[in-house]
VOGU-3710 file (C-alpha; in Angstrom, 3 decimals, decimal comma):
1> mnhntkltgm> 27,908/20,047/-13,585  28,826/21,412/-10,226  30,292/18,541/-8,167  30,352/20,042/-4,637  26,824/19,492/-3,246  27,045/18,475/0,376  24,734/16,042/2,142  22,622/17,650/4,868  20,239/16,391/7,430  21,092/13,329/9,562
11> vvypddpeyq> 23,701/11,475/7,537  24,539/7,794/8,404  27,551/6,053/6,874  28,522/2,328/7,217  31,018/2,964/9,945  28,433/4,972/12,076  26,980/3,184/15,150  23,445/4,007/13,729  24,057/2,292/10,520  22,768/-1,249/11,456
21> qarmnwnpft> 19,462/0,269/12,809  19,063/2,392/9,558  19,402/-0,834/7,482  16,630/-2,602/9,242  13,428/-3,237/7,260  9,980/-4,428/8,240  10,526/-7,451/6,084  14,018/-8,757/6,785  13,996/-10,461/3,294  14,755/-6,928/1,766
31> nafpivfvfa> 18,029/-6,306/3,573  20,686/-4,376/1,695  23,965/-2,455/2,316  23,535/1,249/1,174  26,646/3,458/1,256  24,870/6,237/2,933  21,479/7,085/4,651  20,154/10,592/4,700  17,456/11,086/7,219  16,001/14,328/5,978
41> qkiedvsnav> 14,927/16,998/8,449  13,437/19,345/5,891  12,875/19,418/2,217  16,249/21,078/1,356  17,889/17,975/2,720  16,049/15,802/0,156  16,998/18,156/-2,653  20,670/18,069/-1,644  20,684/14,326/-1,461  19,234/14,048/-5,030
51> kwarenkvpi> 21,833/16,496/-6,388  24,629/14,720/-4,547  23,567/11,307/-5,945  23,475/12,706/-9,522  26,868/14,114/-9,172  28,394/11,002/-7,722  26,364/8,633/-10,027  25,071/6,751/-6,924  21,635/4,870/-7,287  18,836/6,533/-5,318
61> rmrsgrhala> 16,222/4,742/-3,120  13,496/6,565/-1,170  11,854/5,464/2,057  9,229/6,581/4,465  7,821/3,632/6,461  10,404/0,870/5,668  7,562/-1,321/4,515  8,828/-1,956/0,961  7,733/-5,540/0,321  10,279/-6,469/-2,358
71> kdfsqtnggi> 14,020/-6,699/-2,471  15,882/-3,605/-3,843  12,758/-1,176/-3,574  13,619/1,007/-0,594  17,382/0,213/-0,332  20,094/-1,107/-2,594  23,665/-2,255/-2,275  25,876/0,788/-2,985  23,032/3,272/-3,045  21,842/6,269/-1,151
81> vidtshmrsv> 18,617/6,009/0,868  16,704/9,218/1,158  14,533/8,630/4,342  11,720/11,133/5,144  10,668/9,384/8,460  11,836/12,297/10,613  9,440/14,747/8,632  6,102/14,037/10,384  4,359/17,308/11,000  0,582/17,495/10,465
91> tldkknniak> -1,504/20,683/10,094  -5,221/20,261/10,235  -7,680/22,901/8,794  -10,981/21,674/10,389  -13,080/24,310/8,835  -12,251/23,219/5,281  -11,590/19,469/6,118  -7,998/19,625/4,841  -4,848/18,143/6,402  -1,309/18,997/5,272
101> vqagirvgql> 0,795/15,996/6,139  4,624/15,370/5,789  5,506/12,230/4,080  7,333/10,533/7,003  4,504/9,991/9,374  3,142/6,516/9,787  -0,422/5,858/8,903  -1,487/4,570/12,515  -0,022/7,777/14,181  -1,690/9,964/11,527
111> vrmlaregil> -5,212/8,469/11,692  -5,248/8,280/15,469  -4,165/11,994/15,718  -6,897/12,999/13,381  -9,435/10,692/15,105  -8,822/12,547/18,451  -9,770/15,676/16,541  -13,135/14,073/15,337  -11,611/13,583/11,851  -11,920/10,415/9,741
121> apfgdsstvg> -8,994/9,769/7,300  -8,480/6,652/5,206  -6,576/3,834/6,992  -5,346/0,315/6,015  -4,777/-2,666/8,186  -1,178/-1,815/9,235  -0,262/0,989/11,568  3,435/1,096/10,721  3,047/1,768/6,982  4,417/5,165/6,011
131> iggistgggi> 1,967/7,624/4,455  4,665/8,569/1,928  4,827/5,180/0,205  1,171/4,030/0,509  -0,390/7,177/-0,990  1,174/7,104/-4,424  0,339/3,581/-5,138  -3,365/4,064/-4,560  -3,736/3,144/-0,960  -6,559/0,692/-0,362
141> taiqrtagli> -8,274/1,099/3,134  -11,045/-0,094/5,272  -13,125/2,944/4,307  -12,357/3,160/0,556  -16,077/2,444/-0,351  -17,060/5,677/1,454  -14,075/7,809/1,002  -12,164/6,512/-2,021  -8,636/5,398/-2,014  -5,991/7,412/-0,131
151> sdnilsatlv> -4,649/8,638/-3,520  -8,173/9,817/-4,424  -8,075/12,172/-1,325  -4,662/13,952/-2,444  -5,429/17,629/-3,252  -1,840/18,501/-3,902  1,788/17,576/-2,955  5,245/18,989/-2,742  7,873/16,950/-4,474  11,686/16,934/-5,221
161> daygnilevn> 12,293/16,044/-8,776  15,187/14,096/-10,622  17,221/17,351/-10,698  16,776/18,274/-7,146  14,134/20,973/-7,865  11,206/21,500/-5,505  7,895/21,287/-7,310  4,362/22,139/-6,290  2,045/19,484/-7,760  -1,726/20,148/-8,044
171> pwenadlfwa> -4,409/20,441/-10,681  -2,992/23,755/-11,812  0,695/23,329/-11,533  2,332/20,191/-13,030  -1,108/18,769/-13,656  0,227/15,669/-15,488  2,375/14,788/-12,498  -0,634/15,365/-10,107  -2,388/12,665/-12,305  0,578/10,354/-12,080
181> irgggggnfg> 1,216/10,452/-8,290  -2,389/9,355/-7,603  -1,780/5,625/-8,318  1,455/5,668/-10,229  3,465/4,042/-7,484  6,056/5,352/-5,107  9,483/6,347/-6,179  8,855/6,720/-9,751  8,609/10,480/-10,433  10,297/12,149/-7,452
191> iitsytfrvr> 10,441/12,203/-3,629  7,245/13,525/-2,053  7,920/15,402/1,159  4,376/16,451/1,972  0,673/15,863/0,848  -2,417/17,948/1,317  -5,362/15,528/1,785  -9,156/15,869/1,892  -10,397/14,559/5,331  -13,931/14,104/6,688
201> tapakvgifq> -15,811/14,710/9,896  -15,876/11,386/11,862  -19,256/9,696/12,202  -20,671/9,668/15,803  -21,154/6,017/15,931  -18,975/3,279/14,363  -19,848/-0,427/14,279  -17,339/-3,141/14,231  -17,695/-6,946/13,840  -15,617/-10,017/13,773
211> iiwpweqlne> -16,578/-13,558/12,966  -14,414/-16,763/13,351  -15,156/-20,110/11,718  -13,491/-23,522/11,847  -10,828/-23,598/9,040  -12,480/-26,533/7,353  -15,406/-24,207/6,318  -13,085/-22,184/4,113  -14,694/-22,881/0,664  -18,237/-22,066/1,864
221> vidvwqrwsp> -17,110/-18,969/3,886  -15,035/-17,468/0,895  -17,906/-18,004/-1,539  -20,534/-16,290/0,611  -18,190/-13,487/1,643  -17,160/-12,798/-2,048  -20,843/-12,693/-3,281  -22,144/-10,578/-0,261  -19,370/-8,055/0,423  -19,135/-6,088/-2,830
231> cvdvrlgtil> -22,943/-5,313/-2,714  -23,375/-4,612/0,906  -24,098/-0,942/2,153  -20,907/1,023/1,039  -20,395/2,306/4,696  -19,241/-1,239/5,526  -15,592/-2,069/4,610  -14,860/-5,810/5,325  -11,943/-8,162/5,076  -11,807/-12,013/5,160
241> eaysktngll> -8,462/-13,485/6,244  -7,706/-17,234/5,848  -4,429/-18,359/7,443  -2,422/-21,529/6,623  -4,025/-24,756/7,702  -1,289/-25,205/10,254  -2,270/-21,844/11,856  -6,055/-22,791/11,327  -7,556/-19,167/11,742  -10,448/-18,179/9,404
251> rsqgiflgpa> -12,037/-14,855/10,144  -13,859/-11,812/8,731  -14,078/-8,526/10,307  -15,466/-5,083/9,300  -15,897/-1,356/10,093  -19,250/0,292/9,504  -19,628/3,965/9,504  -22,945/3,729/11,397  -24,644/2,153/14,414  -24,089/-1,429/15,507
261> aeleqlilpl> -27,870/-2,249/15,336  -27,659/-1,596/11,567  -24,520/-3,436/11,256  -25,920/-6,545/12,877  -28,601/-6,728/10,167  -26,108/-6,283/7,309  -23,879/-9,189/8,348  -26,671/-11,742/8,788  -25,626/-13,609/5,602  -22,099/-14,034/7,092
271> intgcpikvl> -23,504/-15,117/10,613  -25,700/-17,704/8,857  -22,757/-19,262/6,874  -21,328/-22,472/8,261  -21,007/-22,805/12,105  -19,252/-19,657/13,500  -17,040/-20,211/16,588  -17,305/-16,496/17,562  -19,520/-13,632/16,552  -18,659/-10,043/17,914
281> vdevtlleai> -20,677/-6,876/17,080  -20,044/-3,731/18,948  -20,575/-0,026/18,787  -17,298/2,013/19,414  -15,640/5,392/18,965  -13,576/5,869/15,809  -10,452/5,749/17,896  -11,338/2,344/19,334  -12,337/1,092/15,678  -8,891/2,024/14,635
291> dfwapneplf> -7,227/0,248/17,446  -9,466/-2,877/16,466  -8,595/-2,718/12,847  -4,932/-1,541/12,740  -3,572/-2,209/16,229  -0,181/-0,812/17,132  2,430/-3,311/16,032  6,324/-3,625/16,345  7,954/-1,970/13,407  10,276/-4,939/12,531
301> dtqnstwsst> 9,090/-8,472/11,738  11,068/-11,524/12,306  9,755/-13,565/9,417  10,813/-13,463/5,754  7,779/-12,962/3,480  6,853/-12,937/-0,097  3,535/-11,736/-1,627  1,323/-11,366/-4,649  -1,804/-9,447/-5,066  -4,658/-8,951/-7,502
311> wvesslpeag> -8,204/-7,692/-8,194  -11,337/-9,811/-8,755  -13,974/-8,535/-11,120  -16,469/-11,306/-10,942  -16,734/-14,026/-8,289  -14,233/-16,928/-8,175  -15,523/-20,255/-9,335  -15,008/-23,414/-7,350  -11,626/-24,089/-9,085  -10,336/-20,677/-7,930
321> idairnflee> -11,430/-21,285/-4,329  -9,656/-24,650/-4,497  -6,450/-22,912/-5,697  -6,715/-20,744/-2,494  -7,245/-23,793/-0,242  -4,319/-25,654/-1,924  -2,089/-22,727/-1,101  -3,064/-22,674/2,499  -2,575/-26,378/2,795  0,979/-26,240/1,307
331> atgdesnfff> 2,137/-23,063/3,077  3,479/-24,135/6,405  4,314/-20,677/7,856  2,126/-19,603/10,696  1,738/-16,167/9,173  1,029/-17,382/5,588  -2,448/-16,279/4,627  -4,991/-15,137/1,966  -6,494/-11,586/2,552  -9,630/-10,224/0,882
341> lnsggvmnqi> -10,854/-6,655/1,034  -14,131/-5,458/-0,545  -14,305/-2,670/-3,102  -17,079/-0,696/-4,731  -18,723/2,482/-3,704  -16,881/5,709/-4,217  -13,584/3,886/-5,200  -15,358/2,352/-8,323  -17,191/5,676/-9,243  -13,907/7,280/-10,462
351> ppqdtaffwr> -13,199/6,622/-14,098  -10,057/4,508/-14,624  -8,345/7,292/-16,641  -8,987/10,174/-14,236  -6,122/9,090/-11,972  -3,190/6,788/-12,512  -4,986/4,177/-10,325  -6,635/1,974/-12,946  -8,591/-0,801/-11,226  -12,013/0,706/-10,852
361> ntryymewda> -14,337/-2,145/-11,736  -13,423/-4,557/-9,109  -15,523/-6,563/-6,522  -12,733/-7,007/-4,072  -8,912/-7,039/-3,674  -6,999/-10,197/-2,880  -3,483/-10,858/-1,606  -1,569/-13,912/-0,514  1,585/-14,127/1,512  3,979/-16,941/2,228
371> swknecetkk> 6,150/-16,442/5,366  8,989/-18,563/6,589  11,763/-18,629/9,240  14,612/-20,746/7,736  16,551/-19,670/4,678  16,343/-23,087/3,170  12,556/-22,571/2,786  12,945/-19,421/0,664  12,786/-21,014/-2,837  9,871/-23,292/-1,904
381> niklveetrl> 7,719/-20,360/-0,721  8,519/-18,027/-3,666  7,502/-20,927/-5,996  4,237/-21,523/-4,121  3,308/-17,864/-4,354  4,075/-17,755/-8,216  2,256/-21,103/-8,844  -0,824/-19,887/-7,037  -0,903/-16,756/-9,240  -0,776/-18,999/-12,220
391> rlqpyitgsy> -3,638/-21,225/-11,058  -5,793/-18,085/-10,258  -4,875/-16,303/-13,537  -8,110/-17,066/-15,439  -10,200/-15,479/-12,730  -8,155/-12,322/-11,723  -7,056/-8,997/-13,238  -3,993/-6,826/-12,626  -1,890/-6,433/-9,459  -1,582/-3,768/-6,770
401> vnvpdlsikn> 1,618/-1,793/-7,058  1,960/-1,398/-3,256  2,355/-5,231/-2,964  4,851/-5,756/-5,721  5,530/-9,210/-7,045  8,993/-9,591/-8,824  7,982/-12,669/-10,617  5,609/-10,573/-12,770  7,355/-9,795/-16,070  4,827/-7,438/-17,734
411> ygeeyyggnf> 4,542/-5,483/-14,555  3,615/-2,114/-16,244  0,280/-3,585/-17,520  -0,251/-5,556/-14,397  0,018/-2,662/-12,007  -1,232/0,211/-14,125  -3,472/-1,408/-16,802  -4,454/1,005/-19,603  -2,656/3,925/-17,815  0,892/2,481/-18,189
421> krlmqvkery> 1,541/4,421/-21,504  0,604/7,770/-20,177  2,724/7,090/-16,963  5,743/6,444/-19,190  5,148/9,803/-21,009  4,888/11,604/-17,705  8,129/9,827/-16,609  9,819/11,119/-19,823  8,815/14,692/-19,009  9,993/14,626/-15,304
431> dpenifnfvq> 12,828/12,166/-15,285  14,099/11,560/-18,847  17,372/10,135/-17,579  15,656/7,550/-15,377  17,415/8,675/-12,257  14,590/7,196/-10,217  14,861/3,665/-11,318  14,610/0,416/-9,446  13,340/-3,146/-10,261  9,851/-2,691/-11,707
441> sippahlcge> 10,013/1,121/-11,857  8,147/2,987/-14,688  10,587/3,612/-17,602  10,626/6,979/-19,607  8,787/6,604/-22,886  11,880/6,749/-25,112  13,239/3,626/-23,480  10,343/1,742/-24,705  10,046/3,222/-28,041  7,060/5,373/-27,065
451> knid> 6,825/8,798/-28,663  7,096/11,712/-26,300  4,107/13,915/-25,706  4,073/17,588/-26,473
//
C-alpha cells in the first residue's frame, strides 16, 4: 500500500490553538482527545483523510453537527475526526421540489433557508443537529406523519467509502447501500458528503399550539395524549414533554399544516384534559412555526446527559405511566425529562423492509434524558435511565439509533429490528475490514458468522 497520502482541508493538531474548540461537543459527557481533526472543505479532503487513516492504522470518527449523544461515537482518544461542518452548500430545484444539500449544514439553518423560499423540509426539535448525522438514522421530525422521516426523503447521496473511493448512491448505483443509508445509522458504511432530498411546497397557513398543565396531572395528561395523538389528522405533529418534578414543567405542543381554526377543533381532547394553566393556538408562517418548534440555541450545552429511547406500538398501561412518573420524581436535574412524539401517517405506510428504518408500526416515539452538573452524580443518573428502560420493557419495542444507549447489549436488533442481518451483509460488501467501527457500529457479516450475500 502507498503510505504517502497527505491530509488536506483544515487540519488541526493537539498543539494548534484551534484544538480545544475542535474537541468541544454539544454534550460535554462525550469529550475525548483525538490526534487530529480534519475539517473537510471538499469531498477530496474526506477521501484523503480516510486513506491516511488506513495507512496509519488510526481509528476514524466522522462528525457533522457534534450532537453525538454517546461517548466515543463522534470522537475517540487517538483517533482522526473527519468533520464535514464546513461543507454547507444547498442547491434548490424548485421546479422539481429537489434540494441538494451538503452534509455539514445544521438542520435549523437548512429548514429556515428553504422556508424563506416557500419550501417545507422535515425538521426535528433541535436547530443545531447536523443534517449529516440525523438523516442516516431515520430522522424523526415534527412533520413525519405528512412527509415521512428525513431518510424517507433521500433520493440519492454521495459517499466516501472505506477505501477512500467516492461513490454515487441511488436506486440504480449501489442500490443496496442506498437501502442501508436510509435508517442504517450514521458512520457505518461511509462518510456521506451530500444528499439529494425530496422537498415540498410549504402550506400557506400553519397552525401551532401549546398547552401547559400542573405537573401533578402527569398521569392523566400522558394517558389522554397517547390515545389521541396517533389517530389525529396526519397533518398534526405533536409532542408531549414532562420535565423532572423539581423543574415542574408539563406541556404539549404541535404543528398543524393547515389553518388554526381547524387545529383548535382537533386539540379539544387535550384542552379538556385536567386543568390547563395555559392554552395557546395561533396561525403563523412556516418560518414562525420553525422558530416556535426549534428555536435557535447555543451549540454547546453545560450539562452532562444520558439518554434512552424507544417506540410504543400500543398504549402504555398505568404501570408504564407510573414508571415514567417515578423517573421524573427521582431525576433531580432541571433538564431531565420524558419526550413523546406521535407517529403514523406516511411514516407508517412504508413497509419495514423497504428501507433500513424498521419501526413502521408505532403509535409514538418516546425518549428520556437524565442530566446532571456534578461528576459525582454520573453513576446515579446512568443507573436511573437503565432501570427505567427495564421497568418499561414489557410495553415498548426497539430503540432509535440516533439516540444511542450504551447499556443496550443486543443493540443490532434493538436499533434495526428485522433489518439487522441485511445491514451486516451490506457492511460486509462495502467495509469488510470494519474500518468504520465504533461502540455499537454494525459489524460485517463474517464477524458474526453470517454468510455473505452474492
